[in-house]
C-alpha positions in Angstrom: -1.5 20.8 -0.3 0.2 18.3 -2.7 0.5 14.6 -0.9 3.3 12.5 -1.3 2.7 8.8 -2.4 4.4 6.1 -1.8 3.1 2.5 -3.8 4.3 -0.5 -2.7 4.4 -3.6 -5.2 6.0 -7.0 -5.2 5.4 -10.5 -5.6 2.6 -12.5 -3.6 4.1 -13.5 0.0 7.0 -11.3 0.0 5.7 -9.1 3.2 3.9 -6.0 1.1 1.8 -5.5 3.9 3.9 -5.3 6.6 6.1 -3.5 4.5 3.3 -0.7 4.2 2.4 -0.9 7.6 5.9 0.1 8.7 6.3 2.4 6.5 3.1 4.2 8.0 4.3 3.7 11.8 7.4 5.5 11.0 6.0 8.5 9.3 3.9 8.6 12.0 6.4 8.7 14.9 8.1 11.3 13.0 5.1 13.6 13.0 4.1 13.0 9.5 0.5 12.5 10.4 -2.2 11.9 9.2 -1.2 9.4 7.0 -4.1 8.0 4.4 -3.4 3.7 4.5 -4.8 3.0 0.7 -5.4 -1.3 1.1 -5.7 -1.5 -2.7 -6.0 -5.7 -2.3 -9.0 -7.4 -2.5 -7.7 -9.6 0.1 -7.3 -6.8 2.3 -5.1 -7.3 5.2 -3.3 -4.0 5.9 -6.3 -3.1 8.4 -5.4 -5.8 10.5 -1.6 -5.0 10.4 -2.5 -1.4 11.7 -4.3 -2.6 14.4 -7.8 -1.7 13.0 -10.7 -3.3 11.3 -12.3 -2.4 7.9 -15.5 -3.5 8.1 -17.1 -1.0 5.1 -14.8 -1.2 1.4 -15.0 0.3 -1.8 -16.0 -3.2 -2.9 -18.9 -3.5 -0.4 -20.2 0.3 -0.7 -20.2 -0.8 -4.5 -22.7 -3.7 -4.4 -24.5 -1.3 -1.3 -25.4 1.1 -3.9 -26.4 -1.5 -6.4 -29.0 -2.6 -4.2 -30.3 0.9 -2.5 -30.1 3.1 -5.1 -34.0 2.7 -6.5 -34.7 3.5 -2.6 -32.4 6.7 -2.9 -33.7 7.8 -5.9 -37.5 7.5 -4.4 -36.1 10.4 -1.7 -33.7 12.5 -4.6 -30.4 11.2 -3.7 -28.5 10.5 -6.8 -26.4 7.0 -7.2 -23.1 9.3 -6.8 -24.3 10.8 -4.0 -25.1 7.8 -2.5 -21.7 6.3 -3.4 -20.0 9.5 -2.0 -21.7 8.3 1.3 -21.4 4.8 1.4 -17.3 5.4 0.7 -17.4 8.0 3.5 -18.3 5.6 5.9 -16.1 2.8 4.5 -13.3 5.1 5.8 -11.7 4.3 9.1 -10.1 6.9 11.2 -7.6 6.1 13.5 -5.7 8.6 15.8 -2.8 9.4 12.9 -3.5 7.9 9.6 -7.1 6.9 8.3 -7.6 3.5 6.1 -9.6 3.3 3.0 -9.7 -0.8 1.4 -10.8 -1.9 -1.7 -12.1 -5.3 -0.9 -13.3 -7.8 -2.7 -16.2 -7.2 -5.1 -18.8 -9.5 -6.2 -20.5 -10.1 -9.4 -19.4 -9.5 -13.0 -17.1 -6.1 -14.1 -17.0 -5.5 -10.5 -13.3 -5.1 -10.4 -13.5 -2.3 -12.8 -15.5 -0.1 -11.3 -14.4 -0.6 -7.7 -11.2 0.3 -9.1 -12.3 3.3 -10.9 -14.3 4.3 -7.7 -10.8 3.6 -5.5 -9.1 6.0 -8.2 -11.4 8.4 -7.7 -11.7 8.2 -3.9 -7.5 8.7 -3.9 -8.0 11.5 -6.1 -10.3 13.4 -3.6 -8.8 12.5 -0.1 -5.0 12.4 -1.2 -4.9 16.7 -0.6 -6.3 16.1 2.8 -2.8 13.7 3.7 1.2 15.3 3.7 1.5 10.8 2.9 -0.5 8.1 1.6 1.1 4.7 1.7 -0.5 2.5 -1.5 -0.3 -1.4 -0.6 -1.0 -2.7 -3.6 -2.0 -6.8 -4.7 0.7 -9.0 -6.2 2.6 -7.6 -9.3 1.4 -3.9 -11.2 -2.0 -4.2 -11.6 -3.7 -1.5 -9.5 -0.6 0.7 -11.3 -1.3 -0.8 -14.8 -5.5 0.0 -14.2 -4.3 3.8 -13.3 -5.5 4.2 -9.8 -2.8 6.4 -9.5 -0.8 8.6 -13.0 1.9 8.5 -11.0 3.6 7.6 -7.5 6.5 9.9 -6.0 8.2 6.7 -4.4 7.7 3.2 -5.7 9.1 -0.1 -3.8 9.6 -3.2 -5.2 9.8 -5.7 -2.4 11.0 -9.2 -3.0 12.0 -12.2 -0.9 16.2 -13.0 -0.9 15.6 -16.0 -3.6 17.3 -16.0 -6.6 13.4 -16.5 -8.0 13.0 -13.2 -5.9 15.7 -11.5 -7.6 14.0 -12.8 -11.3 10.6 -11.4 -10.4 12.2 -8.2 -8.9 13.8 -7.5 -12.5 10.4 -8.5 -14.4 8.6 -5.8 -12.1 10.9 -3.3 -13.1 10.5 -4.2 -16.8 6.3 -4.3 -16.5 6.9 -0.9 -14.7 8.6 0.2 -17.7 6.4 -0.7 -20.3 2.8 0.3 -18.8 4.8 3.3 -18.5 4.5 3.9 -14.6 6.1 7.4 -13.6 8.1 7.5 -10.6 10.5 9.9 -8.6 12.2 7.3 -6.6 12.6 3.6 -7.0 13.6 1.7 -3.8 14.4 -2.2 -3.9 13.2 -3.5 -0.7 14.8 -7.3 -0.3 12.8 -8.8 2.8 13.2 -11.7 5.6 17.1 -11.8 5.0 18.4 -14.0 7.4 22.6 -13.1 6.5 24.1 -10.2 6.7 24.7 -7.7 3.7 22.5 -8.1 0.4 22.4 -11.6 -1.3 23.7 -12.2 -4.6 22.8 -10.1 -7.6 20.8 -7.3 -5.6 23.2 -5.1 -5.6 24.0 -5.6 -9.5 20.4 -5.4 -10.1 19.9 -2.4 -7.8 22.7 -0.4 -9.7 21.1 -1.8 -13.1 17.9 -0.5 -12.2 19.2 2.9 -11.3 17.3 2.7 -7.8 18.0 5.6 -5.2 18.4 2.8 -2.8 18.2 -0.7 -1.8 16.8 -1.7 2.0 17.6 -5.0 3.1 14.9 -6.0 5.9 16.2 -8.6 8.3 14.0 -12.0 9.4 12.9 -10.9 13.0 11.6 -13.2 15.2 10.0 -10.5 17.2 8.2 -9.2 14.1 7.2 -12.6 13.1 5.5 -13.3 16.3 3.4 -10.0 16.0 2.4 -11.1 12.9 1.1 -14.7 14.0 -0.7 -13.4 16.9 -2.6 -10.6 15.4 -0.8 -7.5 17.3 -1.0 -4.4 15.4 2.7 -3.5 13.8 2.5 -0.2 15.3 3.3 -1.8 18.5 6.5 -2.8 17.9 9.5 -0.9 19.8 11.6 1.4 18.3 14.7 -0.8 18.4 13.3 -3.5 16.5 15.9 -4.0 13.6 13.4 -4.2 11.1 11.8 -0.9 12.1 15.3 0.7 12.1 15.9 -0.5 8.2 12.6 1.3 7.3 13.7 4.0 8.4 15.9 4.5 5.6 13.0 4.3 3.5 11.6 7.0 5.2 14.9 9.1 5.6 13.7 9.7 1.5 10.2 10.6 1.8 10.8 13.3 4.5 13.7 14.8 3.3 12.6 16.9 0.4 
């Protein structure tokens, strides 16, 4: 089975993790589970947004393998076998989704190693899930390191400011420079306080040949959920942000 891979990226603080969690919520609601949630940000917080706890991470698994490799070898367990075991233990299993988090590695060179491990994990796991949602760190770092070679949907998230618009354009330029391959491009403007897209975003969306421009309104209920540490999965179906995210999921399930 081939998984549908959706990657969410943007500058820091624009709500990438919240958007990723909302997409996962809507996929589950539509019966498209199990979904694989990939938290590729070293500052892991997708687990909290989904109401679970990722005690183990890819970064931590790497450290544990370094610490335990000698003892494991004495028992006939190779370093690779030990790593696979640790990764399996790091996978958080929930009712309708599983989650794997990169976490924050320690020591020199760990990010490169952790990225390579995460790439291997995604390649091994994706065949078991119809949909994979990848929550990236700020920018395009994970994609540029080829954690995934291509994505079915690339979502560039931005706030509604002029600076956000410029950053969104720059992210698109970087994706082209890095040779990132995607089938569909979605621009998501988050925390919009007015009605309709802010000035310039429609023109940019057309210029970038985006498949759709989605405007997510600022919502007190969603803000309260985040502030109180509640799972976004618990948001009501009638929430205005949830309803807008449905437009993104429409593209994903239409094939």
